[in-house]
gemmi code that builds the backbone of each chain (N, CA, C; Angstrom):
import gemmi

chains = {
    "A": [
        ("MET", (33.421, -29.087, -23.229), (33.182, -28.502, -24.381), (33.162, -27.279, -24.601)),
        ("ALA", (33.000, -26.525, -25.196), (33.386, -25.223, -25.754), (32.542, -24.161, -25.423)),
        ("TYR", (32.896, -23.291, -24.181), (32.177, -21.858, -23.915), (31.176, -21.318, -25.342)),
        ("THR", (30.561, -20.844, -25.466), (29.737, -20.664, -26.518), (28.256, -18.790, -25.928)),
        ("SER", (28.225, -18.262, -26.853), (28.011, -17.173, -26.475), (26.433, -17.570, -26.826)),
        ("GLU", (26.199, -18.843, -27.603), (25.004, -19.305, -27.534), (24.272, -19.999, -26.143)),
        ("ASP", (25.566, -20.107, -25.317), (24.851, -20.683, -23.570), (24.584, -19.593, -23.282)),
        ("ASP", (25.715, -17.854, -23.829), (25.177, -16.346, -22.103), (22.906, -15.963, -22.862)),
        ("GLN", (23.410, -15.968, -24.481), (21.627, -15.793, -24.938), (21.150, -16.747, -24.190)),
        ("GLU", (20.710, -18.140, -24.752), (20.110, -18.891, -23.709), (19.277, -18.464, -21.915)),
        ("LEU", (20.687, -18.449, -21.534), (20.751, -18.014, -20.418), (19.777, -16.958, -20.148)),
        ("LEU", (20.148, -15.461, -21.108), (19.432, -14.239, -20.392), (18.340, -14.391, -21.027)),
        ("ASP", (17.964, -15.092, -22.524), (16.796, -15.774, -22.396), (15.395, -16.635, -20.969)),
        ("ARG", (15.773, -16.945, -20.426), (16.048, -17.996, -19.463), (15.261, -16.977, -18.592)),
        ("PHE", (16.598, -15.942, -18.113), (16.242, -15.222, -16.704), (14.866, -14.375, -16.988)),
        ("MET", (15.235, -13.648, -18.352), (13.968, -12.412, -18.767), (12.131, -13.868, -19.553)),
        ("ALA", (12.947, -14.585, -19.454), (10.847, -15.420, -19.299), (10.509, -16.011, -17.843)),
        ("GLN", (11.497, -16.163, -17.031), (11.349, -16.596, -15.783), (11.028, -14.256, -15.378)),
        ("SER", (11.906, -13.858, -14.946), (11.128, -12.654, -14.750), (9.451, -12.056, -14.830)),
        ("ARG", (9.082, -11.871, -16.065), (8.602, -12.059, -16.694), (7.143, -12.997, -16.721)),
        ("ARG", (6.885, -14.240, -16.402), (6.579, -15.115, -15.262), (6.343, -14.046, -14.100)),
        ("ALA", (7.419, -13.840, -13.160), (6.706, -13.345, -11.592), (6.373, -12.109, -11.929)),
        ("MET", (6.319, -11.500, -13.008), (6.062, -10.352, -12.885), (4.306, -10.166, -13.015)),
        ("ARG", (4.594, -11.302, -14.431), (2.648, -11.142, -14.201), (1.927, -11.890, -13.341)),
        ("ARG", (2.535, -12.532, -12.123), (1.888, -13.753, -11.040), (1.666, -12.975, -10.040)),
        ("LEU", (3.395, -11.218, -9.673), (2.356, -10.270, -8.876), (1.547, -9.242, -9.833)),
        ("LYS", (0.799, -9.237, -11.036), (0.541, -8.669, -11.605), (-1.380, -8.861, -11.256)),
        ("GLU", (-1.349, -10.682, -11.699), (-2.179, -10.952, -11.445), (-3.123, -10.904, -9.788)),
        ("ALA", (-2.118, -10.973, -9.128), (-2.181, -10.844, -7.207), (-2.755, -9.734, -6.837)),
        ("GLU", (-2.389, -8.766, -7.578), (-2.658, -7.067, -7.617), (-4.269, -6.956, -7.994)),
        ("ALA", (-4.300, -7.260, -9.466), (-5.977, -7.642, -9.441), (-6.773, -8.356, -8.821)),
        ("ALA", (-6.113, -9.428, -8.052), (-7.296, -10.501, -7.138), (-7.349, -9.701, -5.991)),
        ("ALA", (-5.651, -8.973, -5.613), (-6.245, -8.234, -3.905), (-7.228, -7.372, -4.589)),
        ("GLY", (-6.926, -6.400, -5.311), (-8.240, -5.274, -6.053), (-9.950, -5.909, -5.696)),
        ("GLN", (-10.254, -7.547, -5.388), (-11.183, -7.920, -5.525), (-11.861, -8.307, -4.338)),
        ("VAL", (-10.923, -8.096, -3.512), (-10.706, -8.849, -2.370), (-12.875, -8.052, -1.535)),
        ("VAL", (-13.305, -8.590, -0.732), (-14.678, -8.643, -0.132), (-14.110, -8.510, 1.351)),
        ("GLY", (-13.842, -7.512, 2.277), (-13.898, -7.739, 3.308), (-15.263, -7.661, 4.454)),
        ("GLU", (-15.468, -8.578, 5.676), (-17.204, -8.070, 5.837), (-17.058, -8.232, 6.896)),
        ("GLY", (-17.795, -6.954, 7.289), (-17.992, -7.177, 9.043), (-19.384, -6.847, 9.683)),
        ("HIS", (-20.217, -6.910, 11.002), (-20.853, -7.182, 11.244), (-21.332, -7.119, 12.560)),
        ("SER", (-22.409, -6.071, 13.131), (-22.690, -7.129, 14.023), (-23.451, -8.170, 14.842)),
        ("ALA", (-23.118, -7.984, 15.995), (-23.135, -9.428, 16.459), (-24.573, -9.746, 16.344)),
        ("ASP", (-25.732, -9.105, 16.156), (-27.094, -9.703, 15.976), (-27.289, -9.836, 14.037)),
        ("GLY", (-26.810, -9.050, 13.954), (-26.678, -8.825, 12.304), (-27.090, -8.155, 12.061)),
        ("LEU", (-27.875, -6.709, 12.081), (-28.384, -5.800, 12.052), (-27.746, -5.343, 10.881)),
        ("ILE", (-26.363, -5.046, 11.154), (-25.373, -3.867, 10.818), (-24.372, -4.760, 10.239)),
        ("GLN", (-24.914, -4.269, 8.250), (-24.057, -5.105, 7.982), (-22.616, -4.372, 6.420)),
        ("VAL", (-21.710, -4.714, 6.578), (-20.258, -3.391, 5.899), (-19.952, -4.643, 5.251)),
        ("THR", (-19.114, -3.212, 4.146), (-17.753, -4.059, 3.457), (-16.664, -3.732, 3.232)),
        ("ALA", (-15.905, -3.989, 2.747), (-15.070, -3.115, 2.581), (-14.167, -3.883, 1.395)),
        ("ASP", (-13.575, -2.780, 0.416), (-12.230, -3.632, -0.476), (-10.960, -3.773, 0.620)),
        ("GLY", (-9.987, -3.938, -0.196), (-8.550, -4.308, 0.829), (-7.243, -3.526, 0.827)),
        ("GLN", (-7.955, -2.023, 0.785), (-8.057, -0.595, 0.369), (-7.894, 0.340, 1.700)),
        ("GLY", (-9.047, -0.356, 2.324), (-9.685, 0.569, 3.314), (-10.824, 1.581, 3.255)),
        ("HIS", (-10.888, 1.015, 1.876), (-12.860, 1.216, 1.207), (-13.555, 1.096, 1.827)),
        ("VAL", (-14.403, 1.662, 2.149), (-15.945, 1.651, 2.812), (-16.720, 0.783, 1.425)),
        ("THR", (-17.349, -0.206, 1.216), (-18.322, -0.266, 0.184), (-19.858, -0.068, 0.176)),
        ("GLN", (-20.251, -0.921, 1.184), (-21.685, -1.246, 1.094), (-21.458, -0.766, 2.356)),
        ("ILE", (-22.960, -0.366, 2.985), (-23.076, 0.229, 4.024), (-24.942, -0.704, 4.615)),
        ("LYS", (-25.282, -2.013, 5.404), (-26.726, -1.877, 5.752), (-27.677, -1.692, 6.721)),
        ("LEU", (-27.688, -0.992, 6.918), (-28.108, -0.461, 8.374), (-30.351, -1.395, 8.249)),
        ("ASP", (-30.643, -2.755, 10.156), (-31.640, -3.042, 9.270), (-32.499, -1.624, 9.922)),
        ("PRO", (-34.042, -1.699, 9.914), (-34.423, 0.124, 10.732), (-34.238, -0.177, 11.788)),
        ("ARG", (-34.750, -1.408, 12.751), (-34.450, -1.954, 14.426), (-32.928, -1.270, 14.380)),
        ("VAL", (-32.167, -1.230, 14.411), (-31.371, -0.638, 14.743), (-31.028, 1.121, 15.059)),
        ("LEU", (-32.422, 1.420, 14.716), (-32.529, 3.313, 15.778), (-33.021, 3.184, 16.159)),
        ("ARG", (-33.665, 1.747, 17.091), (-33.764, 1.810, 18.195), (-33.010, 2.190, 19.276)),
        ("LEU", (-31.819, 1.514, 18.578), (-30.535, 2.032, 19.571), (-30.713, 3.756, 20.298)),
        ("ASP", (-29.860, 3.272, 21.710), (-29.475, 4.998, 21.595), (-28.446, 4.987, 20.880)),
        ("ARG", (-28.187, 6.516, 21.310), (-27.072, 7.095, 19.380), (-25.316, 7.080, 19.912)),
        ("PRO", (-24.642, 6.773, 21.152), (-23.271, 6.407, 21.565), (-23.750, 4.769, 21.217)),
        ("ALA", (-24.832, 4.112, 21.714), (-24.219, 2.582, 21.359), (-24.722, 2.479, 19.316)),
        ("LEU", (-24.852, 2.846, 18.959), (-25.528, 3.324, 17.725), (-23.759, 3.583, 17.171)),
        ("GLY", (-23.301, 4.252, 17.969), (-22.434, 4.674, 16.877), (-20.971, 3.650, 17.482)),
        ("THR", (-21.094, 3.110, 18.347), (-20.193, 2.179, 19.036), (-19.881, 0.671, 17.844)),
        ("THR", (-21.762, 0.258, 17.836), (-21.686, -0.620, 16.861), (-21.680, -0.950, 15.811)),
        ("VAL", (-22.137, 0.451, 15.115), (-21.663, 1.016, 13.667), (-20.050, 0.937, 13.291)),
        ("LEU", (-18.994, 1.144, 14.588), (-18.216, 1.597, 14.256), (-16.750, 0.024, 14.027)),
        ("ALA", (-17.578, -0.493, 15.315), (-17.170, -1.690, 15.574), (-16.991, -2.791, 13.314)),
        ("ALA", (-18.607, -2.589, 13.549), (-18.525, -3.860, 12.296), (-18.169, -3.563, 11.347)),
        ("ILE", (-18.091, -1.729, 11.280), (-16.730, -0.681, 10.211), (-15.725, -1.683, 10.152)),
        ("GLN", (-14.894, -1.028, 10.880), (-13.467, -1.607, 11.995), (-13.295, -3.410, 11.303)),
        ("GLN", (-14.154, -3.535, 12.152), (-13.809, -5.512, 11.389), (-13.606, -5.887, 9.588)),
        ("ALA", (-14.332, -5.392, 9.054), (-14.624, -5.013, 7.430), (-13.827, -4.984, 6.425)),
        ("GLN", (-12.782, -3.689, 7.435), (-11.651, -3.462, 6.856), (-10.576, -4.522, 6.862)),
        ("ALA", (-10.188, -4.714, 8.276), (-9.735, -5.534, 9.272), (-9.420, -6.875, 8.084)),
        ("ASP", (-10.984, -7.513, 7.824), (-11.096, -8.417, 7.183), (-10.655, -8.111, 5.407)),
        ("GLY", (-11.296, -6.898, 4.806), (-10.749, -7.161, 3.122), (-9.005, -6.309, 3.188)),
        ("GLU", (-8.399, -6.334, 4.469), (-6.504, -5.949, 4.553), (-6.671, -7.162, 5.236)),
        ("ARG", (-6.746, -8.195, 5.296), (-5.801, -10.102, 5.692), (-6.438, -10.563, 4.859)),
        ("LYS", (-7.966, -10.151, 4.007), (-7.221, -11.209, 1.971), (-6.695, -10.351, 1.414)),
        ("SER", (-6.433, -9.344, 1.652), (-5.916, -9.278, 0.542), (-4.149, -9.246, 0.688)),
        ("ARG", (-3.630, -9.163, 1.801), (-2.695, -9.321, 2.545), (-2.113, -10.958, 2.011)),
        ("LYS", (-3.004, -12.039, 1.924), (-2.745, -13.064, 2.037), (-2.537, -13.623, 0.376)),
        ("ILE", (-2.808, -13.229, -0.279), (-3.038, -13.553, -1.765), (-1.919, -12.804, -2.276)),
        ("LEU", (-1.520, -11.624, -2.105), (-0.102, -10.669, -1.853), (1.375, -11.826, -1.861)),
        ("GLY", (0.569, -12.361, -0.604), (1.719, -12.834, 0.926), (1.999, -14.170, -0.244)),
        ("GLU", (0.989, -14.169, -0.648), (1.214, -15.915, -1.153), (1.919, -15.945, -3.118)),
        ("ALA", (1.983, -14.708, -3.315), (2.050, -14.703, -5.174), (3.883, -13.732, -4.524)),
        ("LEU", (4.123, -13.268, -3.427), (5.384, -13.437, -3.326), (6.032, -14.058, -2.750)),
        ("ASP", (5.528, -14.504, -2.125), (6.071, -16.654, -1.680), (6.890, -17.192, -3.499)),
        ("GLU", (6.254, -16.759, -3.918), (6.013, -17.894, -4.666), (7.028, -16.966, -6.181)),
        ("THR", (7.109, -15.797, -6.031), (7.645, -15.596, -7.067), (9.386, -15.247, -6.284)),
        ("SER", (9.512, -15.091, -5.036), (10.693, -15.133, -4.553), (11.672, -16.063, -5.212)),
        ("ALA", (11.310, -17.376, -5.931), (12.160, -17.921, -6.101), (12.419, -17.469, -7.922)),
        ("LEU", (12.648, -15.780, -7.545), (13.635, -15.412, -8.972), (14.934, -15.610, -9.563)),
        ("PRO", (15.516, -15.844, -10.473), (16.545, -16.679, -10.794), (17.700, -15.278, -9.976)),
        ("ALA", (19.336, -15.341, -9.994), (19.579, -14.320, -9.455), (19.793, -13.376, -10.127)),
        ("PRO", (19.940, -12.130, -9.757), (20.140, -11.426, -10.798), (21.994, -11.160, -11.692)),
        ("LEU", (21.743, -11.133, -13.309), (22.393, -10.469, -14.291), (23.228, -9.105, -13.240)),
        ("ASP", (24.648, -10.057, -11.586), (25.633, -8.904, -11.496), (27.276, -9.313, -12.014)),
        ("GLU", (27.744, -8.332, -11.066), (29.123, -8.508, -12.302), (29.156, -9.945, -12.456)),
        ("SER", (28.904, -10.939, -11.244), (29.579, -12.386, -11.134), (29.704, -12.878, -12.303)),
        ("PHE", (28.204, -12.747, -12.965), (27.613, -13.055, -14.154), (29.355, -13.139, -15.554)),
        ("VAL", (29.635, -11.519, -15.545), (30.900, -11.505, -16.108), (31.964, -11.560, -16.283)),
        ("ARG", (32.079, -11.669, -14.399), (33.659, -12.515, -14.435), (33.778, -13.564, -14.167)),
        ("ASP", (32.489, -14.800, -14.542), (32.008, -15.739, -14.050), (32.805, -15.874, -15.698)),
        ("ARG", (31.550, -15.613, -16.453), (32.067, -15.891, -18.553), (33.913, -15.562, -18.934)),
        ("VAL", (33.947, -14.345, -18.279), (35.503, -13.645, -18.532), (36.711, -14.756, -18.153)),
        ("GLU", (36.287, -15.618, -17.062), (37.070, -16.578, -16.193), (37.358, -17.736, -16.925)),
        ("ARG", (36.176, -18.587, -17.420), (36.321, -19.071, -18.698), (36.362, -19.193, -19.998)),
        ("VAL", (36.098, -18.174, -20.601), (37.349, -17.450, -21.501), (38.916, -17.528, -21.713)),
        ("ALA", (38.893, -17.147, -20.836), (40.625, -17.382, -19.988), (40.799, -18.339, -19.937)),
        ("ARG", (40.381, -19.162, -19.357), (40.937, -20.904, -19.197), (40.974, -21.790, -21.034)),
        ("GLU", (40.217, -20.891, -21.277), (39.602, -21.315, -22.362), (40.769, -21.287, -23.590)),
        ("LEU", (41.463, -19.983, -23.361), (42.502, -19.722, -24.284), (43.843, -20.390, -23.239)),
        ("LEU", (43.832, -20.590, -22.500), (44.781, -20.863, -21.540), (45.021, -21.870, -21.763)),
        ("GLY", (44.359, -23.059, -22.374), (44.352, -24.032, -23.310), (43.744, -25.111, -21.516)),
        ("GLY", (42.847, -24.845, -21.020), (43.197, -25.224, -18.993), (41.737, -26.003, -19.215)),
    ],
    "B": [
        ("MET", (25.963, 12.702, -10.517), (25.380, 12.869, -8.660), (27.113, 12.296, -8.281)),
        ("TYR", (26.954, 11.033, -7.819), (28.069, 10.972, -8.009), (29.465, 9.613, -8.245)),
        ("PRO", (30.450, 10.053, -8.314), (31.885, 9.192, -8.695), (31.846, 8.105, -8.740)),
        ("LEU", (32.261, 7.134, -10.569), (31.680, 5.574, -10.439), (32.974, 5.284, -10.239)),
        ("GLU", (34.178, 5.820, -9.809), (35.555, 5.470, -9.969), (35.637, 5.382, -8.341)),
        ("PRO", (36.090, 4.241, -7.988), (36.905, 4.514, -5.850), (38.019, 5.046, -5.716)),
        ("GLY", (38.798, 5.789, -6.842), (39.600, 6.574, -6.910), (39.255, 8.192, -6.942)),
        ("GLU", (38.145, 8.223, -7.927), (37.604, 9.555, -7.562), (36.824, 9.809, -6.423)),
        ("ILE", (36.186, 8.964, -5.111), (35.838, 9.598, -4.353), (36.977, 10.520, -3.035)),
        ("ARG", (36.327, 11.671, -3.227), (37.254, 12.097, -1.891), (37.096, 11.876, -0.992)),
        ("ASP", (37.508, 12.108, -0.066), (37.717, 11.440, 1.763), (36.499, 11.993, 2.208)),
        ("ASP", (35.778, 13.746, 2.026), (34.992, 14.274, 2.641), (33.330, 13.163, 2.796)),
        ("GLU", (33.997, 12.992, 1.133), (32.491, 12.686, 0.652), (31.831, 11.326, 1.529)),
        ("PRO", (32.572, 10.164, 1.557), (31.684, 9.379, 3.008), (30.915, 9.997, 3.765)),
        ("GLU", (31.556, 10.093, 4.442), (30.858, 11.414, 5.924), (29.915, 12.570, 5.658)),
        ("ARG", (30.399, 13.206, 4.273), (28.441, 13.810, 4.193), (27.772, 13.146, 3.182)),
        ("ALA", (27.699, 11.906, 3.049), (26.585, 11.056, 2.627), (25.883, 10.687, 4.102)),
        ("GLY", (27.152, 10.180, 4.756), (26.084, 9.797, 6.150), (25.140, 10.665, 6.795)),
        ("ARG", (25.845, 11.873, 6.527), (25.299, 13.121, 7.131), (23.248, 12.813, 6.299)),
        ("GLN", (23.895, 13.125, 5.241), (22.551, 12.896, 4.289), (21.748, 11.829, 4.418)),
        ("ALA", (22.208, 10.830, 4.986), (21.039, 9.776, 4.946), (20.860, 9.724, 6.650)),
        ("GLU", (21.730, 10.231, 7.604), (21.060, 10.077, 8.795), (19.583, 11.515, 9.128)),
        ("ARG", (20.012, 12.590, 7.775), (18.647, 13.134, 8.477), (18.125, 12.694, 7.701)),
        ("MET", (17.541, 12.230, 6.157), (16.885, 11.225, 6.287), (15.957, 10.091, 7.107)),
        ("LEU", (16.804, 9.845, 7.518), (16.080, 8.805, 8.744), (15.071, 8.875, 9.068)),
        ("ALA", (15.945, 10.541, 9.709), (15.335, 11.495, 10.760), (14.216, 11.932, 10.258)),
        ("GLY", (13.962, 12.361, 9.198), (12.848, 12.517, 8.241), (11.518, 11.896, 8.496)),
        ("ILE", (12.056, 10.622, 8.142), (11.037, 9.390, 8.286), (10.380, 8.597, 9.330)),
        ("GLU", (11.717, 9.325, 10.390), (10.624, 8.776, 11.961), (9.934, 10.075, 11.967)),
        ("GLU", (10.441, 10.760, 11.990), (9.546, 12.308, 12.119), (7.884, 12.006, 11.616)),
        ("VAL", (8.571, 11.652, 10.473), (7.165, 11.293, 9.783), (5.987, 10.714, 9.959)),
        ("GLU", (6.899, 8.899, 10.376), (5.758, 7.923, 11.175), (5.504, 8.942, 12.092)),
        ("ALA", (5.880, 8.813, 12.759), (5.171, 9.847, 14.177), (4.029, 11.237, 13.872)),
        ("ALA", (3.992, 11.591, 13.020), (3.278, 12.582, 12.038), (1.795, 11.774, 12.099)),
        ("LEU", (2.511, 10.527, 11.596), (1.094, 10.246, 10.772), (0.107, 9.076, 11.646)),
        ("ASP", (0.692, 9.352, 12.595), (-0.015, 8.340, 13.579), (-1.221, 9.615, 14.350)),
        ("GLN", (-0.905, 10.694, 14.482), (-1.155, 11.629, 14.187), (-1.934, 12.775, 14.019)),
        ("ILE", (-2.463, 12.410, 12.596), (-3.391, 12.207, 12.019), (-4.772, 11.911, 11.728)),
        ("ALA", (-5.645, 12.947, 11.851), (-7.232, 12.638, 12.183), (-7.742, 13.230, 10.685)),
        ("GLY", (-8.560, 12.449, 9.773), (-9.771, 12.818, 8.815), (-11.023, 13.170, 9.357)),
        ("HIS", (-11.263, 14.933, 9.174), (-12.370, 13.946, 9.475), (-13.632, 14.514, 7.831)),
        ("GLY", (-14.596, 13.817, 8.594), (-16.175, 13.847, 7.675), (-17.520, 14.213, 8.365)),
        ("GLU", (-17.666, 14.585, 7.727), (-19.161, 14.806, 7.646), (-19.905, 14.399, 6.782)),
        ("ALA", (-21.395, 13.980, 7.362), (-22.815, 14.071, 6.081), (-24.257, 14.770, 7.527)),
        ("ALA", (-25.380, 14.976, 5.802), (-26.490, 15.065, 7.133), (-25.925, 15.400, 7.669)),
        ("ALA", (-25.861, 16.638, 6.325), (-25.795, 18.432, 7.485), (-25.060, 17.858, 8.887)),
        ("GLY", (-24.135, 17.608, 9.196), (-22.966, 17.185, 9.873), (-23.586, 16.878, 11.419)),
        ("GLN", (-24.839, 15.586, 10.716), (-25.810, 15.268, 11.992), (-24.964, 13.425, 11.551)),
        ("VAL", (-23.484, 13.210, 10.924), (-23.373, 12.244, 10.865), (-21.719, 12.415, 10.913)),
        ("THR", (-21.330, 12.200, 11.333), (-19.434, 12.106, 12.188), (-19.258, 11.291, 11.810)),
        ("VAL", (-17.224, 11.329, 11.157), (-17.098, 9.939, 10.800), (-15.383, 10.601, 10.960)),
        ("GLU", (-14.189, 10.244, 12.208), (-12.976, 10.264, 11.543), (-12.183, 8.735, 10.906)),
        ("ALA", (-11.081, 9.165, 10.643), (-10.433, 8.208, 9.728), (-9.063, 8.810, 10.104)),
        ("ALA", (-7.797, 7.502, 10.403), (-6.907, 7.306, 10.901), (-6.291, 8.163, 9.223)),
        ("ALA", (-4.769, 7.938, 9.004), (-3.985, 8.449, 7.235), (-3.950, 6.830, 6.522)),
        ("ASP", (-4.099, 5.388, 7.608), (-4.081, 4.805, 6.782), (-5.503, 4.299, 5.842)),
        ("GLY", (-6.644, 5.007, 6.903), (-7.974, 4.835, 6.491), (-9.077, 4.385, 6.703)),
        ("ARG", (-8.017, 3.750, 7.696), (-9.418, 3.266, 9.097), (-10.018, 4.065, 10.200)),
        ("VAL", (-10.674, 3.345, 10.023), (-12.469, 4.044, 11.063), (-12.188, 4.147, 12.084)),
        ("ARG", (-11.848, 5.530, 13.395), (-11.018, 5.454, 14.589), (-12.611, 5.810, 15.440)),
        ("HIS", (-13.916, 6.675, 14.671), (-14.820, 6.940, 15.338), (-15.335, 7.326, 14.309)),
        ("VAL", (-17.217, 6.891, 14.611), (-18.801, 6.987, 14.366), (-19.074, 8.014, 15.272)),
        ("ALA", (-20.450, 9.105, 14.807), (-21.207, 9.461, 16.066), (-22.153, 10.488, 14.612)),
        ("PHE", (-23.531, 9.731, 15.859), (-24.193, 10.569, 15.084), (-25.284, 11.087, 16.087)),
        ("GLY", (-25.363, 12.998, 14.939), (-26.202, 14.260, 16.030), (-28.357, 13.309, 16.365)),
        ("PRO", (-28.878, 14.266, 16.588), (-29.994, 13.824, 17.177), (-30.731, 13.827, 15.594)),
        ("ARG", (-30.761, 14.257, 15.191), (-31.666, 14.226, 13.908), (-31.505, 13.085, 12.619)),
        ("ALA", (-30.040, 12.653, 12.972), (-29.437, 10.960, 11.892), (-30.541, 10.209, 12.319)),
        ("VAL", (-31.058, 9.425, 13.588), (-31.022, 8.477, 13.740), (-32.918, 8.955, 13.653)),
        ("ARG", (-33.665, 9.790, 13.369), (-34.760, 9.432, 12.648), (-34.694, 10.073, 11.233)),
        ("LEU", (-33.866, 9.585, 10.370), (-33.555, 9.683, 9.299), (-33.629, 8.127, 8.682)),
        ("ASP", (-34.459, 7.631, 7.386), (-34.414, 6.247, 7.439), (-33.181, 5.266, 6.872)),
        ("SER", (-33.248, 4.087, 7.542), (-31.843, 3.261, 8.135), (-31.620, 3.340, 6.755)),
        ("GLY", (-31.877, 3.306, 5.615), (-31.230, 4.143, 4.184), (-30.668, 4.712, 3.641)),
        ("THR", (-31.216, 5.947, 4.519), (-30.495, 7.420, 3.556), (-29.066, 7.522, 5.071)),
        ("LEU", (-29.499, 6.680, 6.321), (-28.132, 6.870, 6.788), (-27.350, 6.497, 7.000)),
        ("ALA", (-27.638, 5.075, 6.367), (-25.854, 4.200, 5.966), (-25.365, 4.869, 4.488)),
        ("ALA", (-26.625, 5.567, 3.666), (-25.463, 6.435, 2.795), (-25.286, 7.554, 2.953)),
        ("GLU", (-25.491, 8.837, 3.605), (-25.127, 9.249, 4.435), (-23.935, 9.304, 5.545)),
        ("LEU", (-23.411, 7.835, 5.838), (-21.880, 7.512, 6.927), (-21.686, 7.174, 5.960)),
        ("LEU", (-21.943, 6.371, 4.752), (-20.725, 6.535, 3.277), (-20.141, 6.804, 3.422)),
        ("THR", (-21.321, 8.434, 2.827), (-20.177, 9.463, 2.521), (-20.091, 10.331, 3.608)),
        ("ALA", (-20.334, 9.672, 4.894), (-19.176, 10.578, 5.507), (-17.568, 9.891, 5.964)),
        ("ILE", (-17.962, 8.652, 5.684), (-16.193, 8.123, 6.314), (-15.630, 8.010, 4.505)),
        ("GLU", (-16.439, 8.130, 3.642), (-15.413, 8.914, 2.086), (-14.722, 10.392, 2.607)),
        ("ARG", (-14.891, 10.604, 2.831), (-15.072, 12.652, 2.916), (-13.977, 12.141, 3.883)),
        ("ALA", (-14.280, 11.765, 5.266), (-12.649, 11.441, 6.706), (-12.360, 11.019, 5.896)),
        ("GLN", (-11.399, 9.909, 5.087), (-10.520, 9.732, 4.196), (-10.273, 10.183, 2.988)),
        ("GLN", (-10.506, 10.891, 2.760), (-10.066, 12.032, 1.599), (-9.364, 12.758, 2.778)),
        ("ASP", (-9.474, 13.351, 3.558), (-9.661, 14.316, 4.816), (-7.801, 14.129, 5.203)),
        ("ALA", (-7.642, 12.718, 5.422), (-7.114, 12.038, 5.811), (-5.554, 12.189, 5.264)),
        ("ALA", (-6.600, 11.474, 4.025), (-5.739, 10.957, 2.621), (-4.198, 12.543, 2.017)),
        ("ARG", (-5.059, 13.919, 2.198), (-4.869, 14.846, 1.693), (-3.670, 15.685, 2.778)),
        ("GLN", (-3.927, 15.396, 4.440), (-3.653, 15.461, 5.305), (-1.998, 14.845, 5.409)),
        ("THR", (-1.654, 13.591, 4.800), (-0.486, 12.711, 4.968), (0.373, 12.770, 3.314)),
        ("GLU", (-0.836, 13.935, 2.632), (0.264, 13.932, 1.292), (0.761, 15.483, 1.787)),
        ("GLU", (-0.187, 15.976, 2.350), (1.076, 17.553, 3.191), (2.047, 17.287, 3.621)),
        ("LEU", (1.877, 16.569, 4.728), (2.746, 16.036, 5.870), (4.423, 14.995, 4.963)),
        ("MET", (3.678, 14.578, 3.996), (4.935, 14.415, 2.634), (6.247, 15.123, 2.538)),
        ("ARG", (5.101, 15.751, 1.751), (5.694, 17.442, 1.214), (6.241, 18.195, 2.107)),
        ("GLU", (5.802, 18.436, 3.417), (6.598, 19.048, 3.736), (7.973, 18.914, 5.010)),
        ("THR", (7.608, 17.715, 5.215), (8.532, 16.693, 5.816), (10.018, 16.084, 5.237)),
        ("LEU", (9.132, 15.517, 4.255), (10.840, 14.972, 3.394), (11.225, 15.838, 1.693)),
        ("ASP", (12.105, 16.605, 1.570), (12.114, 18.251, 1.128), (12.081, 16.986, -0.219)),
        ("ASP", (11.009, 18.255, -1.777), (10.953, 17.449, -2.923), (9.990, 16.623, -2.806)),
        ("PHE", (9.672, 16.197, -1.851), (8.909, 14.676, -2.297), (7.918, 15.446, -2.927)),
        ("ASP", (7.037, 14.864, -4.112), (6.175, 14.804, -4.457), (5.354, 13.672, -4.607)),
        ("PRO", (3.976, 13.088, -4.073), (3.522, 12.637, -3.913), (3.152, 11.941, -5.526)),
        ("GLN", (2.129, 12.672, -6.425), (1.695, 12.016, -7.080), (3.344, 11.727, -7.986)),
        ("GLU", (3.835, 12.431, -8.387), (5.292, 12.454, -8.747), (5.088, 11.195, -8.671)),
        ("ALA", (5.462, 10.539, -7.577), (6.070, 9.628, -7.182), (5.140, 7.861, -7.770)),
        ("ARG", (3.674, 8.572, -7.622), (2.858, 7.218, -7.924), (3.307, 6.402, -9.582)),
        ("THR", (3.345, 8.227, -10.426), (3.190, 7.854, -11.386), (4.601, 7.215, -11.860)),
        ("LEU", (5.679, 7.899, -11.370), (7.015, 6.341, -11.574), (6.957, 5.560, -11.224)),
        ("ILE", (5.973, 5.273, -9.789), (5.542, 3.749, -9.681), (4.836, 3.759, -10.843)),
        ("GLU", (4.017, 3.738, -11.275), (2.965, 3.044, -12.147), (3.457, 2.501, -13.376)),
        ("ARG", (4.930, 3.487, -13.410), (5.531, 4.234, -14.836), (6.174, 2.191, -13.962)),
        ("ILE", (7.118, 1.905, -13.673), (7.625, 0.946, -13.215), (6.973, -0.362, -13.373)),
        ("THR", (5.708, 0.123, -12.922), (5.091, -1.779, -12.446), (4.557, -2.319, -14.171)),
        ("GLY", (4.139, -1.239, -14.526), (2.930, -0.590, -15.817), (4.064, -1.164, -16.748)),
        ("THR", (5.188, -0.891, -17.366), (6.719, -1.747, -18.755), (6.067, -2.885, -18.966)),
        ("PRO", (5.807, -2.293, -20.147), (6.026, -4.337, -20.195), (7.222, -4.519, -20.366)),
        ("TRP", (7.280, -6.437, -20.589), (8.780, -6.768, -20.597), (8.907, -7.240, -21.745)),
    ],
}
model = gemmi.Model(1)
for chain_id, residues in chains.items():
    chain = gemmi.Chain(chain_id)
    for i, (resn, *xyz) in enumerate(residues, 1):
        res = gemmi.Residue()
        res.name, res.seqid = resn, gemmi.SeqId(i, " ")
        for name, pos in zip(("N", "CA", "C"), xyz):
            atom = gemmi.Atom()
            atom.name, atom.element = name, gemmi.Element(name[0])
            atom.pos, atom.b_iso = gemmi.Position(*pos), 0.0
            res.add_atom(atom)
        chain.add_residue(res)
    model.add_chain(chain)
structure = gemmi.Structure()
structure.add_model(model)
structure.setup_entities()
């Protein structure tokens, strides 16, 4: 069957459609990663912290009873809950982005010089009647 | 900037490009080491709540002054959030300064705009 430029157009259309889908998937993942809520709390649950996927601490709840702790202990316990929330948020957003990247890694091969060379060879073969 | 034809590449050019790449790599290593040293500081409640944050925003230290624990718990929580935000902003400011100093001509704002333009381009 003779090689036509319509074949190239079809290949290019398919490549663009796949690329568009991949970009959309990555953008969705980026938006989803922006919505994650990382959680951290002290062992007794009196300190509760939330953070987003970018390390921002979004909420801190302190039960009045935590104020009975001595100050160094309060600092240490609060710090641990904050770090837990930040790590949890980071883990969740990494998971979302990682999954999206795995899915989109099956992109078509880029249209590089082999794409052109391939076509030149095919046209040449047709011209030579091969 | 660079010749497109292999025949137009002068003999000393690959060597020059190599040296330039080495300088850039050395710069990046320097930045990475310096990034670990960054400590952003933030205070709230008239200095009664102090926070230290790393370059990536991780909170590294939290301390309360004697008057902090006399605040009601809701106010203390709000002051703590403010101190964290300030510490992270300070760390971010130091990070940008470091990038600008170490990597010649690097403008974080320009880089962000470029990335946004690329990722925001409708296909």
